[in-house]
N, C-alpha and C positions, 0 to 999 in steps of 0.2 A: 334403688334409683339415684340418679345424680342429677344434681340440678345443673341449671346453667340460669345465670342469674348477673341481670344488667344492670344496674342505677344509672339512667343518663342523665348527664348535666348538659354536657356541650356535646362529649363524646359519642361516636357512630352507634349502631348497634351491631356493627360487624366486629366490636371489639370483644365481644361475648367470647369465653373461652372455659374446656370441658375434657373431662376425664373421659373413663370407660366403667361398660356395663354389662350387665350380662341378665337375660331374661331370666325367671324364676321358672322351674318345670313342676310346680305344682298345683295343683285344683284350688279351687276358691274355696275358703269353710261354707258352711253351710248352703251351698248352692243347691237345689232341686228345682228344676225345671225342666221344661219341652221347648227349644228351640226352633222354629220354623228354617230349613236345613235344606241347600242343594248340594249331594255329593258333588264331587268333582273324580274327573279319572286323573289328576297328580300334575296336569299340565301348566303350564306359565299362561296360558289363555283361561282356565279355569271354565273349559267346555263341563255341561254337570251332567251330568248319567241318571239321576235321580231324582226328584222332589219331595221332601217330606222334613222328617219331623226325628233333632236328637234329642234323644231324652239325655239331662243331666243330674248327678255326676253319674256316671258308667260309660256316656256315650254310643248306648243303642240306637242305630238308628232303623226308622219306618217307611217307608212310602206312602205318599198317601193317593189313594185311586182317583180322587176328586180334585187332583191337580189342574190336568186342565180344562183349557178353556176359549173362548171366540171373544171374547170381551176385545175392543179396539185398543189400540190401533194394528196389532198385529195376533192377537192371543196369548195364550201362554202353551207350553209344551212341556211332556212327563219328561222329558230327554233335548238336552241342545240339537238345535239343527239349522242354527243360523239366518232361521227366516223370523220364527215366533219371538216375542218380548223376553227380556229375564224376569221370570219368576219371582214376584215377592207375598208375602203374606199381610193381607191387609185383618189387622189381630179386630179391628172395631166392627169390621162386615166378616169377620172370617171365611176368608176365602182370597183364592191366589189370586193378584192380579198383573196386567205388562207395566205398571208404574211404581218406583220408588216410594217411601216414605215421604219423600222430599217434593212428593208430583202430588202428595193426597193431600184433600180437606185432612183437619182437625179432626173432625170426627167421623173418617173413613167412608163417608156413602158417596163421594165423587173424588175421581183424580183428573185432571187436565197433562195437555200433550200439545205442540204444536205439531200442526199437519197441513194438510191441502184445505185452503181456504182462512187459517190463522189460527189462534187458540181452542183448543175444542176441551170439553166436559163432558166428561163418562158417568153416568150413574151406574155404581156397581149394583145394587140389585138386578136392575134393569138390562142393563146393558146400553141402553140409550147411549147416543154420542151426538154430541150440538155444535154447532161453532158460537160461542161467546161473545167473541170480541174478531172481525176480522181483519185481513191483512189489509191496513193501509194502502191506496191506489200509490202505485210504482215503487213499492219497497220490496225487493226480496229478501231472502232469509229470515231468519228470525228461531231464535232459543228459547226456551223454557228455564227460567232460574229456579224456582220454588213457588211450594206456599207457605206463606207465613201467616199471623194471626190478623192480620190485617190486608190482607188478599193474597194475588198470585200474581207475579213476578216474570217477567218477558224480559227479554232482550232485542234490540234489532241491531244490525250491524250500521257501519260507516258504506260497508264495499263488501261484495262477494264476488268470487271467481265465476266466469260464464259457463267454462264446459271447455275452449276452446285456447286458453293462454290469455284471456281481455280481462276488465273488471269492469261489474256494475257499480254505480253508486247510489245509494240510497239520497233520497233528500233527507237533507240537515234536520230538518223539522221532526221527523220520525225518529233519527237517530240515537238511541239509550238504553233505558230502563225505564218500563210502563208498570204499571199497577193496574190489576183488574179486581174491582172490588166486585163480589158475586151477590153481596147483598143488594148493592144499588143496580147492577149491572151497569156500570161506568168506569174508563180506564181513564186517566190520566201520565203524563210524565214525569216521573220525579230525579231522571238522571240523563243529564244531554250526552254523556259518553256508552261509549257501548267496550271500555277498560275495565271488566267488571269480576272477571274470574268467576269464583264459587257462591251460592250462597247457604248460608249454613247460620243457626240462632241470631236469627235478626240482624244481619250484614254480608257482606260481599267480601270476600279474599282472594288479595291476589297475590297468587306464591309466581318466585324466579328464584331468584338469587336473594329474595328474603320473602318476608311473609306483611303484606300490607290489609289492614282493617277499612273497610268503605263503609260509614255511617248512610245506612240507607234515608234518611231526613235530609241531613244538611250535604251529605257528599262529602265530608271529611276525610282524607285518606289516614292515618296513621301505626307510622310501624311496629309491628309489635314480635318479631323472630327474625333472626339470623346467624347462619352458620356459615363462618368464613371458609370460603374453598369450595364449598357443598353447595349442590341445587335442591331449591326446596319444593314441595309438591303438597297441595294440600288435599285431608284425608276424611274428613268431618266433623262436627262436633260433639261434646258429649252434652247429658241432661243438661247443662247448665249453660250452654251454648258457648262452650268454650272450645278455644279450637285445638286437633290435632295433627301432624303432617310428622312427613318422615322427609329427610333428607340423603342425599346419595353422592356419590361421586364417580369417574370411569376407573377408578380400582376395585369395586366391588365392592365398595363399606356403606350398608345402609345402616338408619337411625331413625327409628319412631318419640316421637315429643307429645308431650303434653304442654300447653303453655297456660297457665291461670291469669297473668295479666300481663300484661305490652312489656317486651324484655326478660319475662320471669318465664321459665320454662324447665320441666323433669324429663329425664330421659326414660325413655321405659324399653326399650329392646334396641338392642345393636348386634350385627350379624354382618361376617365376610364370606362373602358367594362368589362362586362363580355362574356363568349363564344368567339366571332368574334368581330374585332371594323366595324363600319359602311364602311367608307372607303374601297373600295376594294386596296388586295397589289396585289405583282409583279402574284403569283400564280393564280388568278383570271384573272388577266389584260392578261397576257400569253405575254407580249411583254413590252417595256420602255413608261410611261407619254407621252400624246399627247400634244406637244409643239406648240403655232403659233402666230399670231399677236397680239390676246389678253391674252396669260399667258401660262397657265400649266392647265391644265385639271382633276384631279380625279371622277372617276365613287365611287358611293356608295350606299349599300342597302336601302338610304334615299334621294338618289336624286343624283344628281349631282353638284360639286366644280369649283370653277374657282382660283387660285393663281395671281394676276395681280399686278399691280403697289400702288394699292390701298389695297390691304390687300387680306385675306382668303374669298370668297364669296361663299355662298350657292344659284346658280345661277336656281335650280327647285329639285321641288322633287319627280318629275319622277326617280324611281332605275335606275341602268342602269351602264354603258359602257362607255364612246368616243370611236370612234373609228376613227379619223379622223379630221382634219383644221373645223375649224369651219368659216364658210363662207357664 
């Protein structure tokens, strides 16, 4: 791995420089577990052709005949059909659900989604679906940011498109980030801005020309990473809540970074590509990266990769997407 280190006094974060790196192609030592897995057809869109488990080491895939469910809002299908939810494995409930780990309660018994009427809570065992926070009057749109230890976070935008080329403006008092407390059944606004990016590790992360961290308590913004001449996309966080991003340009160069502190980053993987990179990005993953006791998992059209304390490894040649922790 190579390091990108900027010690800033007055200098801008974009003053960081770095060299080249290559991914390691050796399996992670001591890895012995089975990971929930969506086998894909190797396409850039990561359409899955089977749902099941991948045994490591060895990379033997077995389908799960119990993958199909009708859990709301869209159910889980055994193969991609464009209508059902992308399957994720709820390890605590031992069940496939149409909700990512970042949308699921810490105990795995409930998950949340924004739908008709407002914020919905679904009980995994029973499938009971109820609105726990109703959409405020006059408010259009709204997205689920994620579930944290202290509650469920959603965001209401300042405005939405009306479908005819016009704009619908939301009441200023409703715009921003709201936190729903499942224990108390109460909701309050915590940030008054809708420019919030993605949620992970107890913070919000805004990517673009750089990566900015937004504190959920104070709203303070701090620069964490920048790669000159490259665009940045947030991928997720590790078990410690530290972010991973990838950077890319219009010449077919992509690089993955693990950021351990503001302006301190390790490069994990670099590839020059045409068309689409082998590693699946946020559009294909449809959620954050899976992080567990082994490390952080990356799906790809040429196999499965693991980033751990020893480096970035290709641990299987089966194309697909990790869908839960490896146990």
